[in-house]
C-alpha positions as CSV (number, residue, x, y, z in Angstrom):
1,X,-50.5,157.5,-9.7
2,X,-53.1,160.4,-10.1
3,X,-56.4,158.2,-9.7
4,X,-58.2,161.0,-11.6
5,X,-56.0,159.9,-14.8
6,X,-56.2,156.3,-14.8
7,X,-58.7,153.7,-13.9
8,X,-57.6,152.2,-10.2
9,X,-56.4,148.5,-10.8
10,X,-55.1,146.3,-7.9
11,X,-52.9,143.4,-9.2
12,X,-51.3,145.1,-12.1
13,X,-51.8,146.9,-14.9
14,X,-53.2,150.7,-15.8
15,X,-55.6,151.8,-18.2
16,X,-56.3,155.4,-18.6
17,X,-59.5,157.0,-17.2
18,X,-62.2,158.1,-19.9
19,X,-63.7,161.2,-20.3
20,X,-66.6,161.3,-23.1
21,X,-66.3,162.4,-26.8
22,X,-67.7,164.0,-29.2
23,X,-67.6,167.1,-31.8
24,X,-65.0,169.2,-31.1
25,X,-63.2,172.3,-32.5
26,X,-59.5,171.2,-33.8
27,X,-57.3,173.6,-32.1
28,X,-58.9,172.7,-28.4
29,X,-59.1,169.3,-28.8
30,X,-58.3,167.9,-25.1
31,X,-56.6,164.7,-27.1
32,X,-55.1,163.2,-24.1
33,X,-58.8,162.7,-22.6
34,X,-60.2,161.2,-25.2
35,X,-57.2,158.8,-25.7
36,X,-59.4,155.9,-23.6
37,X,-61.8,155.9,-26.7
38,X,-59.5,155.3,-29.5
39,X,-57.4,152.8,-27.3
40,X,-60.4,150.7,-26.2
41,X,-59.5,147.5,-27.2
42,X,-56.1,148.3,-28.0
43,X,-54.0,144.9,-29.2
44,X,-51.6,146.1,-26.1
45,X,-54.2,144.5,-23.5
46,X,-53.1,141.0,-24.1
47,X,-55.2,140.1,-21.2
48,X,-58.7,139.4,-22.0
49,X,-60.0,141.0,-18.6
50,X,-57.8,144.3,-19.8
51,X,-59.2,144.2,-23.0
52,X,-63.1,144.3,-22.1
53,X,-62.3,147.0,-19.3
54,X,-60.8,149.1,-21.9
55,X,-64.1,149.3,-23.4
56,X,-66.1,149.0,-19.7
57,X,-64.5,152.4,-18.5
58,X,-66.4,154.3,-21.5
59,X,-69.5,153.8,-19.8
60,X,-72.0,156.5,-18.9
61,X,-71.8,157.3,-14.9
62,X,-73.1,160.2,-12.5
63,X,-71.1,163.2,-13.0
64,X,-68.8,161.0,-15.4
65,X,-67.0,160.2,-11.8
66,X,-65.7,156.8,-12.8
67,X,-66.7,155.3,-9.3
68,X,-64.7,152.3,-10.1
69,X,-61.7,150.4,-8.5
70,X,-60.7,146.3,-9.9
71,X,-59.0,143.9,-8.5
72,X,-57.0,141.7,-10.8
73,X,-55.4,139.6,-8.2
74,X,-57.0,136.0,-9.6
75,X,-56.1,134.3,-12.9
76,X,-59.1,134.8,-14.6
77,X,-61.3,136.9,-12.5
78,X,-62.3,140.9,-11.9
79,X,-63.9,142.3,-8.8
80,X,-65.3,145.4,-9.1
81,X,-65.4,147.9,-5.5
82,X,-66.8,151.5,-5.5
83,X,-64.4,154.2,-4.8
84,X,-66.1,155.6,-1.9
85,X,-64.0,159.1,-2.9
86,X,-66.4,159.8,-5.8
87,X,-69.8,159.8,-3.7
88,X,-72.5,162.6,-4.7
89,X,-73.8,163.2,-1.4
90,X,-76.4,165.9,-2.3
91,X,-77.7,164.5,-5.6
92,X,-77.5,160.9,-5.2
93,X,-77.7,160.5,-1.5
94,X,-78.2,156.7,-1.2
95,X,-75.7,156.4,-4.8
96,X,-78.8,154.6,-6.1
97,X,-77.4,156.6,-9.3
98,X,-73.5,155.7,-8.8
99,X,-74.9,152.0,-8.4
100,X,-76.2,152.2,-12.0
101,X,-73.6,153.7,-13.1
102,X,-71.7,150.4,-11.9
103,X,-74.4,148.2,-13.6
104,X,-73.6,150.3,-17.1
105,X,-70.1,149.4,-16.6
106,X,-70.5,145.6,-15.8
107,X,-72.5,145.3,-19.1
108,X,-70.1,146.9,-20.9
109,X,-67.5,144.8,-20.1
110,X,-69.6,141.7,-20.4
111,X,-70.4,142.8,-24.2
112,X,-66.9,143.2,-24.5
113,X,-65.8,140.0,-23.3
114,X,-68.4,138.2,-25.3
115,X,-67.1,139.7,-28.3
116,X,-63.8,138.2,-27.5
117,X,-65.0,135.0,-27.3
118,X,-65.7,135.1,-23.2
119,X,-68.6,134.2,-21.5
120,X,-68.8,136.4,-17.9
121,X,-70.1,134.6,-14.7
122,X,-71.0,137.5,-12.3
123,X,-71.6,137.3,-8.3
124,X,-73.3,140.6,-7.1
125,X,-72.5,142.1,-4.1
126,X,-70.9,138.3,-2.8
127,X,-70.1,140.0,0.7
128,X,-73.5,141.9,0.7
129,X,-74.7,145.8,0.6
130,X,-76.3,148.3,2.3
131,X,-79.5,150.1,0.9
132,X,-78.3,153.8,2.7
133,X,-75.3,153.8,0.3
134,X,-72.1,151.7,-1.0
135,X,-69.0,150.9,1.0
136,X,-66.0,149.1,0.7
137,X,-67.3,145.9,-0.2
138,X,-66.9,144.3,-3.5
139,X,-69.7,145.0,-6.0
140,X,-69.0,142.4,-7.7
141,X,-66.7,139.1,-8.9
142,X,-67.1,138.2,-12.5
143,X,-64.9,135.1,-13.8
144,X,-64.0,135.3,-17.5
145,X,-64.4,132.0,-19.1
146,X,-63.7,131.0,-22.4
147,X,-66.3,130.3,-25.1
148,X,-65.8,129.6,-28.7
149,X,-69.4,129.5,-29.3
150,X,-70.1,133.1,-27.6
151,X,-71.2,136.0,-30.1
152,X,-71.0,139.6,-30.0
153,X,-74.3,141.2,-28.9
154,X,-76.2,142.6,-31.6
155,X,-75.6,146.1,-30.1
156,X,-72.2,145.6,-29.6
157,X,-70.9,147.1,-32.9
158,X,-72.6,150.8,-31.6
159,X,-70.4,150.9,-28.6
160,X,-68.2,153.4,-29.7
161,X,-70.6,155.9,-31.2
162,X,-72.9,156.1,-28.1
163,X,-73.1,159.0,-26.5
164,X,-75.3,161.4,-23.9
165,X,-76.4,164.1,-26.3
166,X,-76.4,167.3,-24.6
167,X,-77.4,169.4,-27.7
168,X,-80.9,170.5,-28.6
169,X,-83.1,168.7,-30.6
170,X,-85.0,168.8,-34.3
171,X,-88.4,169.3,-33.4
172,X,-89.4,169.0,-36.9
173,X,-88.5,165.4,-36.8
174,X,-90.8,163.2,-35.2
175,X,-89.5,159.6,-33.5
176,X,-91.2,157.2,-35.3
177,X,-93.5,154.2,-33.3
178,X,-91.6,151.1,-34.4
179,X,-88.2,153.2,-33.7
180,X,-89.4,153.4,-29.8
181,X,-90.6,149.8,-30.0
182,X,-87.2,148.2,-30.9
183,X,-85.6,150.4,-28.7
184,X,-88.0,148.8,-26.1
185,X,-87.1,145.7,-27.1
186,X,-83.4,146.3,-26.1
187,X,-84.0,145.8,-22.1
188,X,-83.6,142.1,-20.7
189,X,-84.1,142.7,-16.8
190,X,-86.0,146.4,-16.4
191,X,-89.1,147.6,-17.8
192,X,-88.3,150.1,-20.5
193,X,-91.0,152.4,-21.1
194,X,-91.1,155.0,-23.6
195,X,-93.8,157.3,-25.5
196,X,-93.6,159.7,-28.5
197,X,-97.0,160.8,-27.9
198,X,-97.1,164.8,-28.3
199,X,-99.2,165.0,-25.1
200,X,-96.6,163.0,-23.3
201,X,-94.0,164.9,-24.4
202,X,-95.8,168.2,-23.4
203,X,-96.0,167.0,-19.9
204,X,-92.3,165.7,-19.8
205,X,-90.8,168.5,-21.1
206,X,-92.2,170.7,-18.8
207,X,-91.7,168.5,-15.9
208,X,-88.1,168.0,-16.4
209,X,-87.4,171.6,-16.9
210,X,-88.8,172.1,-13.6
211,X,-87.1,169.4,-11.8
212,X,-83.8,170.8,-13.7
213,X,-84.5,174.4,-12.3
214,X,-85.1,172.7,-8.6
215,X,-81.8,171.4,-8.9
216,X,-79.9,174.6,-10.0
217,X,-81.8,176.9,-7.5
218,X,-80.8,174.3,-4.6
219,X,-76.9,175.5,-3.8
220,X,-76.0,172.8,-2.5
221,X,-77.1,170.3,-5.1
222,X,-76.0,172.8,-7.7
223,X,-72.4,173.4,-6.1
224,X,-71.9,169.7,-6.3
225,X,-72.4,170.3,-10.5
226,X,-70.0,173.1,-10.3
227,X,-67.2,171.7,-7.9
228,X,-66.7,169.0,-11.0
229,X,-66.7,172.0,-13.9
230,X,-63.5,170.9,-15.9
231,X,-63.3,174.3,-18.1
232,X,-60.7,174.2,-21.2
233,X,-58.5,171.8,-22.5
234,X,-55.8,171.9,-20.1
235,X,-58.2,171.3,-17.1
236,X,-60.0,168.5,-19.1
237,X,-56.9,166.6,-19.4
238,X,-55.6,167.2,-16.1
239,X,-58.7,165.8,-14.7
240,X,-61.0,163.6,-17.7
241,X,-63.6,163.6,-15.2
242,X,-66.7,165.7,-14.3
243,X,-68.7,168.0,-16.5
244,X,-66.3,169.2,-19.1
245,X,-66.5,172.5,-21.4
246,X,-64.1,172.2,-24.2
247,X,-63.8,174.5,-27.5
248,X,-62.5,177.9,-28.3
249,X,-65.6,179.4,-26.7
250,X,-65.2,178.2,-23.2
251,X,-61.6,178.9,-23.5
252,X,-61.8,182.5,-24.3
253,X,-64.6,182.9,-21.6
254,X,-62.4,181.3,-19.2
255,X,-59.4,183.4,-20.4
256,X,-61.3,186.9,-20.0
257,X,-62.9,185.7,-16.4
258,X,-66.3,185.5,-17.8
259,X,-66.7,181.7,-17.5
260,X,-65.6,181.1,-13.9
261,X,-66.9,178.4,-11.0
262,X,-68.0,181.7,-9.4
263,X,-69.6,183.0,-11.9
264,X,-71.7,179.7,-12.6
265,X,-72.8,179.7,-9.2
266,X,-74.2,183.7,-9.1
267,X,-77.6,184.3,-10.2
268,X,-76.8,187.6,-11.1
269,X,-74.3,186.8,-13.8
270,X,-74.6,186.5,-17.6
271,X,-72.9,183.1,-16.9
272,X,-75.6,181.9,-14.9
273,X,-78.5,182.6,-16.8
274,X,-77.0,181.6,-20.4
275,X,-76.1,178.3,-18.4
276,X,-79.8,177.6,-17.4
277,X,-81.2,178.8,-21.2
278,X,-78.7,176.1,-22.8
279,X,-79.9,173.4,-20.6
280,X,-83.5,174.5,-20.6
281,X,-83.3,174.4,-25.1
282,X,-82.5,170.3,-24.2
283,X,-85.1,169.9,-22.2
284,X,-87.7,171.7,-24.2
285,X,-86.9,170.1,-27.4
286,X,-87.5,166.4,-26.5
287,X,-88.9,164.5,-29.0
288,X,-89.5,161.6,-26.8
289,X,-88.9,160.3,-23.5
290,X,-87.8,156.7,-22.3
291,X,-87.9,155.4,-18.4
292,X,-86.5,152.6,-16.8
293,X,-88.8,150.9,-13.7
294,X,-87.5,147.9,-11.7
295,X,-90.2,146.6,-9.2
296,X,-87.3,146.6,-6.2
297,X,-85.0,149.0,-5.4
298,X,-82.1,146.9,-4.2
299,X,-78.7,147.2,-5.2
300,X,-79.3,144.0,-7.7
301,X,-82.2,145.9,-9.2
302,X,-79.7,149.3,-9.9
303,X,-77.1,146.8,-11.5
304,X,-79.6,145.7,-13.7
305,X,-81.3,149.1,-14.7
306,X,-78.2,149.7,-15.4
307,X,-77.1,147.2,-17.8
308,X,-80.4,147.8,-19.5
309,X,-80.0,151.9,-19.4
310,X,-76.7,151.1,-21.5
311,X,-78.6,148.7,-23.7
312,X,-81.2,151.6,-24.6
313,X,-78.9,154.0,-25.0
314,X,-77.0,151.7,-27.5
315,X,-80.6,150.9,-29.2
316,X,-81.1,154.8,-29.4
317,X,-77.7,154.7,-31.2
318,X,-78.5,152.2,-33.9
319,X,-81.5,154.3,-34.5
320,X,-79.5,157.3,-35.1
321,X,-81.4,159.0,-32.2
322,X,-80.2,161.2,-29.8
323,X,-80.3,160.2,-26.3
324,X,-79.9,162.5,-23.0
325,X,-80.5,161.1,-19.5
326,X,-82.9,163.6,-17.4
327,X,-82.2,162.3,-13.7
328,X,-83.1,165.5,-11.5
329,X,-87.0,164.5,-10.8
330,X,-86.0,161.0,-9.8
331,X,-83.3,162.4,-7.3
332,X,-84.0,161.6,-3.3
333,X,-83.5,164.8,-1.6
334,X,-86.0,166.5,0.3
335,X,-86.3,169.8,-2.6
336,X,-87.0,167.1,-5.1
337,X,-89.6,165.5,-3.3
338,X,-93.1,166.1,-5.3
339,X,-91.5,165.7,-8.7
340,X,-90.0,162.5,-7.2
341,X,-93.6,161.4,-6.2
342,X,-95.3,162.8,-9.4
343,X,-93.1,160.8,-11.5
344,X,-93.4,158.1,-9.6
345,X,-97.3,158.1,-9.7
346,X,-97.3,158.5,-13.5
347,X,-95.0,155.9,-14.5
348,X,-95.0,153.2,-11.5
349,X,-98.6,153.7,-10.1
350,X,-98.8,150.0,-9.0
351,X,-95.8,150.1,-7.3
352,X,-91.9,150.1,-8.4
353,X,-89.0,152.1,-8.6
354,X,-88.7,154.6,-11.5
355,X,-84.8,154.3,-11.8
356,X,-84.1,156.6,-14.8
357,X,-85.4,158.7,-17.3
358,X,-84.4,160.3,-21.0
359,X,-85.2,162.4,-23.5
360,X,-84.7,161.0,-27.2
361,X,-84.7,163.2,-30.5
362,X,-82.8,163.6,-33.8
363,X,-80.1,165.9,-33.8
364,X,-80.4,169.3,-35.0
365,X,-78.4,170.9,-37.8
366,X,-79.8,174.4,-36.3
367,X,-77.8,174.1,-33.7
368,X,-74.0,173.7,-34.5
369,X,-71.9,174.8,-31.6
370,X,-69.0,173.2,-30.9
371,X,-70.1,171.4,-27.3
372,X,-68.8,168.2,-25.7
373,X,-71.8,165.8,-25.1
374,X,-69.6,163.8,-22.4
375,X,-71.5,161.5,-20.4
376,X,-71.1,163.9,-17.4
377,X,-74.0,162.0,-15.5
378,X,-76.3,159.4,-15.7
379,X,-78.8,162.2,-15.2
380,X,-77.9,165.8,-16.8
381,X,-74.9,167.6,-17.3
């Protein structure tokens, strides 16, 4: 079994690995990579745990690494492990973002179980954890308990519509303050902050753009992304993880040798420069920002942040808003330290850890290009 194509399960069963979903040109749709989005909740999963997991694998996670291994050997439980082969040593040296992704996974699993009439009793890190990195010890053990009175979460109906939107937003449409308030109310365990104030928008546009450039201009952090590029339908279907570039445009650029990993890494090429222009169009069209702060930075805090971050994304979906995480300024490597400190000074002046930052806004009709807004990273594609 190719672990890039299937969720790794001990104890029986197979669930296809999840690629993201979005708008495609018909002739270049990587249909195999999209199957998990159409199979989620399929009646072929008679086991309620498999049913819930078929949704959980659609959770956002860093670089779409899908860093989960699940053990189903007990009769009513799910034990979640971290796949140590999926670490991002340069941009996520302590596995903080990957842990947040596991928190998204657990929350989506819980929501799916609740919608099917099951409560989920979860014990985090039953054998302990290491603040310096995840290892082979279990991340969580979850027990499924049938409860006819359990109801679906109010955000459940938006699960299959949720996306991380990697397109420019419409700068002529303001995000209403009452929509922001409803989104902030979705968090249950962490402090979800946000602003649609023009001055704050200008500040965060500039800081997130500068932080993004630090990641791109630091060779080893940018190469980490380039190594996970999936260019065109064949590569995406073969490995439905990482950072995907689908559609006729990228197929043609790849065929003519324009869109290559080597060109993307070379600052002298048009491919490199155009890539920068595209991602800066995103940061510079933000029409509001959200951020997640936890009092501590334990593994449990990071799992809680992931649960609430998924909920914030779903709440934006419910409001018709695009949502794109921007993690660069929060990454813990030396070249980013100035922006990390500035972000914390502004968003957590009395202490705590800023776990996540995102831009929000309405989709732009001015940009009809067939991009694929996959969940390539809890931070940024």
